[in-house]
C-alpha positions, 0 to 999 in steps of 0.5 A, spaced: 790 602 315 790 595 316 791 594 309 797 598 309 800 595 316 799 588 313 802 589 306 808 593 309 810 587 313 809 582 308 813 586 303 819 588 308 819 580 310 820 578 303 825 583 302 829 581 308 828 574 307 830 573 300 837 577 302 838 572 308 837 566 304 842 569 299 847 569 305 845 562 307 845 559 300 852 561 298 855 559 305 852 552 305 855 552 298 862 554 300 862 549 306 860 554 311 856 552 317 849 556 318 848 555 325 841 558 325 836 560 319 830 563 322 824 566 319 822 572 323 827 575 328 827 572 335 825 571 340 824 564 337 817 560 337 820 553 336 825 550 331 828 544 328 835 541 327 838 535 325 842 532 331 849 529 331 845 522 331 842 524 324 835 525 328 830 531 327 829 534 333 825 540 336 827 546 340 823 551 343 824 558 345 831 561 346 834 554 348 841 553 346 842 547 341 849 544 342 848 537 339 846 540 332 849 537 326 847 542 321 842 548 321 837 550 326 831 552 322 827 556 326 820 560 326 820 567 330 816 572 334 817 578 330 815 577 323 819 582 319 824 577 314 829 573 317 836 572 319 842 567 318 847 566 323 853 564 320 859 560 324 865 564 325 862 570 321 865 575 327 871 571 328 869 567 334 871 560 331 877 557 327 874 551 325 874 548 318 867 549 317 867 557 319 866 563 315 873 566 317 877 560 315 875 560 308 879 564 302 877 571 301 874 571 295 869 566 298 868 570 304 866 576 299 861 572 295 858 570 301 857 577 304 855 579 297 850 574 296 844 578 300 845 583 295 845 579 289 839 575 291 835 582 292 837 583 285 834 576 283 828 577 287 827 584 283 828 580 276 823 574 278 817 579 281 818 584 274 818 577 270 811 575 274 809 582 273 810 582 265 806 575 265 800 578 269 801 585 265 805 591 268 804 598 267 809 601 263 811 607 259 810 605 251 815 610 248 820 604 247 815 598 248 818 592 245 814 589 239 813 582 243 808 586 247 801 586 248 798 592 250 792 594 254 789 600 258 792 605 254 793 612 258 796 619 257 799 620 264 803 626 267 810 625 269 812 632 271 809 638 273 813 645 272 813 649 278 809 656 277 806 653 270 799 653 268 798 646 270 801 647 277 797 653 279 791 649 276 793 643 281 795 638 276 800 633 279 805 627 277 801 621 276 795 624 274 791 621 267 789 626 262 782 623 260 780 628 255 780 636 253 774 639 251 771 632 251 776 630 246 780 624 247 786 623 243 790 616 240 796 618 243 800 624 247 803 627 240 796 629 238 794 632 245 800 636 245 798 638 238 791 640 240 794 644 246 799 648 242 793 650 237 789 653 242 794 657 246 791 662 250 784 659 250 781 656 257 781 649 256 776 644 260 781 638 262 778 632 265 783 628 269 783 622 273 787 621 280 786 615 283 779 613 284 777 621 283 775 625 277 777 632 276 775 637 272 780 643 271 780 649 267 787 651 264 789 656 259 795 654 255 801 659 254 807 659 250 813 655 254 820 656 253 822 649 255 818 646 249 818 652 244 811 651 243 804 652 247 803 648 253 801 648 260 807 646 263 807 638 264 811 632 261 807 627 259 807 620 256 803 614 254 802 608 259 799 602 258 799 595 261 804 591 258 804 583 257 808 578 254 808 571 253 811 566 259 818 565 256 819 572 253 817 575 260 823 572 263 828 576 258 824 582 259 824 582 267 831 581 267 832 587 262 828 591 266 831 589 272 838 591 269 835 598 266 832 600 273 838 598 277 842 603 272 837 608 273 837 607 281 845 607 281 845 614 277 840 617 282 844 615 288 851 617 285 847 624 284 845 624 291 852 622 294 855 627 289 850 633 291 852 631 299 860 631 297 860 638 293 855 641 298 849 642 294 845 638 300 840 632 298 835 634 293 831 628 293 826 626 298 828 620 302 823 616 305 824 612 312 820 606 315 814 611 316 814 614 309 815 607 306 809 604 310 805 610 307 807 609 300 806 601 301 799 603 303 798 607 297 800 602 292 796 596 295 790 600 294 792 600 287 792 593 286 797 587 286 801 588 280 803 595 283 805 592 289 809 587 285 812 593 281 814 597 288 817 591 291 821 590 286 824 597 286 825 597 293 829 590 293 833 594 288 834 600 292 836 595 298 841 591 294 844 598 292 844 601 299 847 594 302 853 594 297 855 601 299 862 601 302 860 603 309 861 600 315 856 595 318 853 594 311 855 588 307 859 593 302 863 595 308 865 588 310 867 587 303 871 593 303 875 590 309 876 584 305 879 588 300 884 591 305 886 584 308 887 582 301 892 588 299 895 588 306 896 580 306 893 580 313 886 582 316 884 588 320 884 587 327 878 584 329 877 589 335 878 595 331 873 592 325 868 591 330 869 598 333 868 601 326 862 597 324 859 599 331 860 606 329 857 605 322 851 602 325 850 608 330 851 613 324 846 609 320 841 609 326 841 616 327 840 617 319 834 613 320 831 617 326 832 623 322 829 621 316 823 618 320 822 625 323 822 628 317 817 622 314 812 624 321 812 631 319 811 630 312 806 624 313 803 627 320 796 626 319 797 619 315 802 617 321 797 619 326 791 615 323 796 609 322 798 609 330 791 610 332 789 604 329 795 600 332 794 602 339 787 601 338 
């Protein structure tokens, strides 16, 4: 469990720090003063800043800094990412170097920079993964790839199918059938089809566990041939050269972003038309549990998982909902159309309501996580409190 906690803190810190770094860099680029850029969240341990006389000085604890010429760079006690305090972001300053005094397009870019940085982070992580070797489906693998550790893996299990009744789960690796190994999944499907109705001996790997399962294939109307009710694919560790990895990482990030956007669209569509939420949502507890499971698989899987979370964070943050970056950009669009900004008091109230609704959603999802991962959560909590 200690591994779970440490990995979760590191992953969350990287995602949040990258997001805030995006806001910070673009704000500075457009001449907006960042009053403080911190690693972790307050209370402050210590910070450094350049005084108006041009000298670097240290500030301890929560002490105010009044003579800072530029940004206070701080280290804080809560190690969960970071934050940036941008001058005039809340309309409390009309100085030339304040956020509120910049053109609308510049403010929109500053607000969007965190989202863009999370996408960039995902591309960097995936590119690094391709340099080391990244687990991938081999259906459409690039000709430049060097592939190792080929496996036939289960993508999906049809409910009430022979596979489901035998206990096969998504993510399992089919090692052999009747002690026969197969060069690709087409040969495996052919063998299963030829032995419809017979009981076959499956050897399946699930993590570090080897399972021996007896499954009798039957005619599957979904495929029009004999099978056990699973969707399978061939996977392997895919590696590219250094420079080609950069291109492959960008391309893979674009594909993943599109897939996740599509999934979010289907999710929101289901909510609006009254079909409910068909997907499993995970909150902080669920993500912590998943992070621990991924950490035990190895560093390359952590890179892949972090990249996926970074893309998800970017998309969620850009939804035009109050309190999110996308909601703040929406108010800038309204300002552009109206020719005047929305009253600061009204905007603040709307963002506060949006934040409260988001916190309620987090609590609901967390409650579901605790119910779903009850045993794991209890073990995690017992380790935390000793």
